[in-house]
C-alpha positions as CSV (number, residue, x, y, z in Angstrom):
1,M,-12.0,-8.8,-12.0
2,R,-9.2,-9.4,-14.8
3,K,-11.2,-7.2,-17.3
4,N,-10.4,-3.2,-16.5
5,T,-13.5,-1.0,-16.5
6,G,-12.3,1.1,-19.5
7,E,-12.2,4.9,-19.7
8,M,-11.7,6.9,-15.9
9,D,-10.7,9.6,-14.9
10,A,-6.9,9.5,-13.4
11,K,-8.5,10.9,-10.5
12,D,-11.1,8.6,-9.8
13,R,-8.7,5.0,-9.9
14,Y,-6.3,7.2,-7.2
15,I,-9.1,7.6,-4.7
16,G,-10.3,3.3,-6.0
17,C,-6.8,2.4,-5.3
18,I,-5.8,4.9,-1.9
19,I,-9.5,4.1,-0.6
20,G,-10.6,0.6,-1.8
21,G,-6.7,-0.2,0.1
22,A,-7.5,1.4,3.3
23,I,-11.2,-0.2,3.1
24,G,-9.3,-3.5,2.9
25,D,-6.7,-3.0,5.4
26,G,-9.5,-1.9,8.0
27,M,-10.7,-5.6,7.1
28,G,-8.4,-7.6,7.0
29,Y,-6.9,-5.7,10.5
30,A,-9.9,-6.6,12.4
31,V,-9.4,-10.5,11.5
32,E,-5.9,-10.4,12.1
33,G,-4.3,-13.2,14.2
34,L,-7.6,-14.4,14.6
35,S,-7.6,-18.5,14.4
36,S,-10.4,-19.5,12.0
37,Y,-13.0,-20.3,14.3
38,E,-12.6,-17.1,15.9
39,I,-13.7,-15.6,13.1
40,T,-16.2,-17.9,12.5
41,E,-17.9,-16.9,15.9
42,Q,-17.1,-13.6,15.7
43,F,-18.5,-12.9,12.5
44,S,-19.9,-15.3,10.2
45,Q,-19.4,-19.0,8.6
46,E,-17.0,-16.6,5.9
47,G,-15.5,-14.9,7.8
48,I,-16.0,-11.0,7.7
49,T,-18.0,-10.4,4.9
50,E,-17.6,-6.0,5.2
51,P,-16.2,-3.2,7.1
52,F,-16.1,-3.2,10.9
53,P,-16.8,-0.3,13.0
54,D,-14.5,0.1,16.5
55,E,-16.7,0.6,19.4
56,E,-15.1,3.5,20.8
57,T,-15.0,5.6,16.6
58,G,-17.5,3.3,15.3
59,K,-15.4,3.9,12.4
60,A,-13.5,1.0,10.2
61,L,-9.9,1.2,11.8
62,I,-6.9,1.7,9.8
63,S,-3.7,-0.5,10.6
64,D,0.0,0.9,9.9
65,D,0.3,-0.3,5.9
66,T,-3.3,2.5,5.5
67,Q,-0.6,5.2,8.0
68,M,2.6,4.0,6.0
69,V,0.6,4.7,2.8
70,L,-0.1,7.7,3.7
71,F,3.2,8.9,5.2
72,T,3.9,7.5,1.5
73,M,2.4,9.9,-0.3
74,D,3.7,12.5,2.5
75,G,6.9,12.0,1.4
76,M,6.5,12.2,-2.5
77,M,5.0,15.3,-1.7
78,W,7.9,17.0,0.3
79,A,10.5,15.1,-2.4
80,Y,9.0,16.2,-5.3
81,I,8.9,19.7,-4.5
82,R,12.0,20.1,-3.4
83,C,14.0,18.2,-6.4
84,N,11.2,20.8,-8.7
85,S,13.0,23.3,-6.7
86,R,16.3,22.4,-6.0
87,G,16.5,20.6,-9.4
88,I,18.7,17.6,-7.5
89,G,17.7,15.1,-5.3
90,S,15.9,11.9,-4.9
91,Y,12.5,10.6,-4.0
92,E,14.1,8.9,-1.1
93,A,16.4,10.9,-0.1
94,S,14.5,14.2,-0.1
95,G,11.4,13.2,1.5
96,V,10.1,10.0,1.8
97,W,13.5,9.1,4.4
98,Q,12.2,11.9,6.4
99,S,8.4,11.1,6.4
100,Y,9.2,7.1,7.5
101,A,11.1,9.7,10.7
102,R,7.5,11.4,10.7
103,W,5.8,8.0,11.4
104,Y,8.0,6.4,13.6
105,Y,8.1,9.5,16.2
106,T,4.4,9.0,16.0
107,Q,4.9,5.4,16.8
108,T,7.5,5.7,19.4
109,N,7.8,9.9,20.1
110,I,11.0,9.3,19.7
111,V,13.1,11.9,17.8
112,L,15.8,10.6,14.6
113,D,15.5,14.3,14.1
114,D,14.6,18.0,15.3
115,Y,14.7,18.8,11.5
116,I,11.8,16.4,10.7
117,L,9.1,17.9,12.5
118,H,8.9,21.1,11.6
119,K,6.4,22.3,8.6
120,H,8.0,22.6,5.1
121,E,7.9,22.9,1.1
122,H,4.9,20.9,0.4
123,E,2.9,21.9,4.1
124,P,3.0,26.2,4.8
125,V,2.5,27.7,7.1
126,A,-0.6,29.5,5.5
127,L,-2.3,25.5,5.9
128,S,-2.6,25.9,9.6
129,S,-5.2,29.6,8.9
130,I,-7.9,27.7,6.9
131,G,-7.9,24.6,9.1
132,V,-5.8,22.2,6.5
133,K,-3.4,20.4,8.6
134,T,0.3,18.6,7.8
135,I,0.1,14.7,8.7
136,L,1.5,15.3,12.2
137,E,-1.7,16.5,13.5
138,Y,-4.3,13.8,12.9
139,E,-4.0,12.2,16.6
140,E,-5.3,8.8,14.4
141,L,-1.5,8.1,13.0
142,Y,-0.3,8.2,15.9
143,S,-2.5,5.2,16.9
144,N,-0.1,1.7,17.3
145,R,-2.2,-0.5,14.8
146,N,0.5,-3.5,15.2
147,P,3.5,-1.5,13.5
148,S,5.6,-4.0,11.9
149,E,8.6,-4.5,14.6
150,E,11.3,-5.1,11.5
151,S,10.5,-0.8,10.0
152,L,10.6,-0.4,13.3
153,I,14.0,-1.5,14.1
154,A,15.4,-0.2,11.0
155,L,13.9,3.4,11.5
156,E,15.5,2.7,15.2
157,S,19.6,2.6,13.3
158,G,18.9,6.3,12.8
159,Q,19.8,4.9,8.6
160,M,18.3,5.2,4.7
161,G,19.6,1.9,3.5
162,T,19.3,1.4,0.1
163,M,19.6,-1.0,-3.1
164,E,23.5,-0.7,-3.1
165,L,23.9,-0.7,0.6
166,P,21.2,-2.8,2.4
167,F,21.6,-3.3,6.3
168,N,19.8,-6.0,6.9
169,E,17.8,-9.5,5.1
170,F,14.5,-7.9,5.7
171,K,11.7,-8.8,3.8
172,D,8.5,-8.8,5.6
173,A,5.2,-7.2,3.9
174,S,5.2,-4.0,5.2
175,C,7.4,-2.6,2.7
176,L,5.3,-3.5,-0.1
177,A,2.0,-2.1,0.1
178,R,3.4,1.2,1.7
179,V,4.4,2.2,-2.1
180,A,1.1,1.3,-4.5
181,P,1.8,6.1,-3.9
182,V,4.3,5.2,-6.1
183,G,2.0,3.8,-9.3
184,L,-0.8,6.5,-9.4
185,F,1.9,9.5,-8.7
186,L,3.9,8.1,-11.4
187,H,1.9,5.6,-13.9
188,D,2.6,7.8,-17.0
189,Y,6.3,5.4,-16.7
190,P,5.6,2.0,-15.5
191,E,9.6,1.6,-15.3
192,T,10.3,4.7,-13.4
193,A,6.9,3.9,-10.6
194,F,9.6,0.4,-10.7
195,I,12.8,1.8,-9.2
196,V,11.2,4.2,-7.3
197,A,9.3,2.1,-5.3
198,A,12.4,-0.6,-5.7
199,R,14.0,2.0,-3.8
200,L,11.6,3.5,-1.3
201,A,11.1,-0.4,0.5
202,A,14.9,-0.9,1.1
203,I,15.3,2.8,3.0
204,T,14.2,0.0,5.9
205,H,13.9,-3.4,3.4
206,G,17.5,-4.5,2.4
207,N,16.2,-8.0,1.4
208,P,16.2,-8.1,-3.0
209,T,13.8,-10.4,-2.7
210,G,11.1,-7.6,-0.8
211,Y,11.9,-4.6,-2.5
212,L,11.3,-6.3,-6.3
213,A,8.3,-7.3,-4.9
214,A,7.5,-3.6,-4.1
215,G,8.7,-2.9,-7.4
216,T,6.7,-5.2,-9.0
217,Y,3.5,-4.8,-7.4
218,S,4.2,-0.5,-8.1
219,Y,4.2,-1.2,-11.9
220,I,1.4,-3.6,-11.9
221,L,-1.0,-0.3,-10.4
222,A,0.8,1.3,-12.8
223,E,-0.5,-0.1,-16.1
224,I,-3.7,-1.0,-14.3
225,L,-3.8,3.2,-14.2
226,N,-2.8,3.3,-18.3
227,G,-6.0,1.4,-18.8
228,K,-4.3,-2.4,-18.4
229,D,-5.7,-6.0,-17.8
230,L,-5.3,-7.0,-14.3
231,D,-3.2,-9.9,-16.3
232,E,-1.6,-7.8,-18.3
233,A,-0.3,-5.8,-15.6
234,V,0.9,-8.8,-13.8
235,R,3.0,-10.3,-16.8
236,N,4.0,-6.6,-17.9
237,A,5.6,-5.9,-14.5
238,L,6.9,-9.5,-14.6
239,F,8.5,-8.6,-18.0
240,E,10.6,-5.7,-15.8
241,L,11.0,-7.5,-13.0
242,K,13.7,-9.9,-15.3
243,K,15.7,-6.8,-15.3
244,Y,17.4,-7.6,-12.1
245,S,18.4,-9.6,-10.0
246,Y,17.7,-12.0,-7.5
247,I,14.2,-12.2,-9.2
248,D,12.9,-16.2,-8.7
249,E,11.1,-15.7,-5.3
250,V,9.0,-12.7,-6.5
251,N,8.7,-14.6,-10.3
252,D,7.8,-18.0,-9.3
253,V,5.3,-17.2,-7.0
254,L,3.5,-14.2,-9.4
255,E,3.7,-17.4,-11.9
256,Y,1.6,-19.4,-9.9
257,A,-1.0,-16.9,-8.5
258,L,-1.3,-16.6,-12.3
259,H,-1.8,-19.6,-13.1
260,L,-3.5,-20.7,-10.7
261,S,-6.5,-17.7,-10.6
262,E,-7.5,-19.7,-14.1
263,C,-8.3,-23.1,-12.1
264,K,-11.3,-23.6,-10.4
265,D,-10.3,-24.9,-7.3
266,D,-11.6,-24.0,-3.6
267,W,-9.8,-20.2,-3.8
268,K,-9.5,-19.7,-0.1
269,Q,-7.3,-23.7,-0.9
270,C,-5.4,-21.6,-3.6
271,T,-3.9,-18.9,-1.7
272,E,-2.4,-22.0,1.3
273,M,-1.1,-22.3,-1.2
274,I,1.2,-20.2,-2.6
275,G,2.3,-19.8,0.5
276,E,2.5,-17.9,4.3
277,G,1.3,-14.7,3.8
278,D,4.2,-13.0,5.7
279,T,7.2,-12.3,2.8
280,A,6.3,-9.3,0.1
281,E,6.5,-12.1,-2.3
282,D,3.4,-13.8,-0.4
283,V,1.7,-11.1,-0.5
284,L,2.2,-9.7,-3.3
285,A,1.0,-13.4,-5.0
286,M,-1.7,-13.8,-2.8
287,A,-3.7,-10.3,-3.2
288,V,-2.8,-10.8,-7.4
289,Y,-4.5,-13.6,-6.7
290,C,-7.2,-12.6,-4.7
291,A,-7.8,-9.2,-7.1
292,L,-8.3,-11.9,-10.1
293,K,-10.1,-14.4,-8.9
294,A,-12.6,-11.9,-8.1
295,E,-16.6,-10.8,-9.6
296,N,-15.9,-7.2,-7.9
297,Y,-14.0,-5.1,-5.7
298,E,-16.1,-6.1,-2.6
299,E,-15.6,-9.9,-3.9
300,A,-12.6,-9.2,-3.9
301,V,-11.4,-7.0,-0.1
302,R,-13.5,-9.6,1.1
303,M,-11.6,-12.9,-0.2
304,A,-7.7,-10.9,0.6
305,A,-9.1,-10.0,4.0
306,N,-10.1,-13.8,4.6
307,C,-7.1,-15.0,3.9
308,K,-4.1,-17.3,6.9
309,G,-0.7,-14.4,7.2
310,R,-0.6,-10.9,7.1
311,S,-4.3,-10.5,6.0
312,S,-4.3,-6.7,7.1
313,S,-1.9,-6.3,3.9
314,I,-2.3,-8.6,1.9
315,A,-6.3,-6.9,1.9
316,C,-5.1,-3.5,1.4
317,V,-2.3,-4.8,-2.0
318,C,-5.8,-6.5,-3.5
319,G,-8.2,-3.3,-2.5
320,S,-5.3,-1.1,-4.1
321,L,-5.4,-3.1,-7.8
322,A,-9.2,-3.3,-7.1
323,G,-10.4,-0.3,-6.2
324,A,-8.1,1.4,-8.9
325,M,-9.4,-1.0,-11.8
326,A,-12.9,0.0,-10.1
327,G,-12.6,3.5,-9.2
328,A,-14.1,5.0,-6.1
329,D,-17.9,5.0,-7.8
330,R,-17.2,1.2,-7.5
331,I,-16.5,0.8,-3.9
332,P,-19.6,1.0,-1.8
333,K,-20.2,4.2,-0.6
334,E,-21.4,3.2,3.2
335,W,-17.9,1.3,3.2
336,Q,-15.9,5.2,2.0
337,A,-17.8,6.6,4.5
338,N,-16.9,4.2,7.7
339,L,-13.7,4.4,7.4
340,E,-11.2,6.2,9.9
341,L,-9.5,9.3,8.2
342,H,-11.5,8.9,5.0
343,H,-11.8,13.3,4.9
344,M,-8.2,13.5,4.9
345,M,-7.1,10.9,2.7
346,I,-9.5,12.2,0.2
347,S,-8.5,15.9,1.3
348,W,-5.1,14.2,1.0
349,I,-5.4,12.6,-3.2
350,D,-6.8,15.1,-4.3
351,K,-3.5,17.2,-2.8
352,F,-1.7,14.6,-4.2
353,Y,-2.4,14.2,-7.3
354,K,-2.5,18.2,-8.0
355,L,0.9,18.7,-7.7
356,R,1.4,16.7,-10.9
357,E,0.2,20.2,-12.6
358,I,3.0,21.7,-11.1
């Protein structure tokens, strides 16, 4: 999917990105931790090829990656409205850290600050009377979907990490997929999207490789929203990355993924050559490779979901990239309809998109 679909409404790309990422996440989550033998026994010789419905709900379940995407949207809306009304603040300190503390509450039942449980500027009391829920009222988001230990440990501290004052060396993939909303919302300013996404990742992940991979991912998404082809978007993001220190791990693995995508070697062998699929930079590179190599959205997420490593994160990131390029109309309708929290996501994407008009 090197070529962007071309002229398309930005909202269609928003939906394609978030829903496309969630579908990929669900496919990868269904096979995460399984051996190749177990995957072929349970699914097919090609692995998982479509969203797998949960026996109890009949829906394809999302993992903590999509949960965190939704809490990032919640936090960005919170911060945007607060900063507009006060004339001061930042995305990370004025809403996103607080929303990540909300996610921590859903996973542990531990309240870091009573303040986060209340309704705030972005969720007025009137919402309840018209049947629109706040994020803490969706029971599905309290499900434990193999949450990242690193994210839980970082949030348990009650501290907000920053790029300038990190308090750990975490760089696992859980800091990556969650920043997709940044690339969408700030797509008019890719350089801003980069630094905001990096700062949101640094809230919990102090290793520069982790938060710079997140910044790079957000920049790529912003460029896709601006109509760039995927390989051009990646190269532009790498150029932006070079403005920062400690870039080698992210730069080198993405350059390698670009090179491999132009080869005719077996895709599974190529993804294994890229890395183990656990760290932020490896997950980003494997997702980019799959999106570049595939002919369409379905092929991209199928490849990504069957990668070794954190397959839910790889397929979530790949699905967001491919979905943003393809748009919602080119993602199978049945796959969308059978996704957990699909209606909630569509409602929240609409609210998130319209916020730019304020």
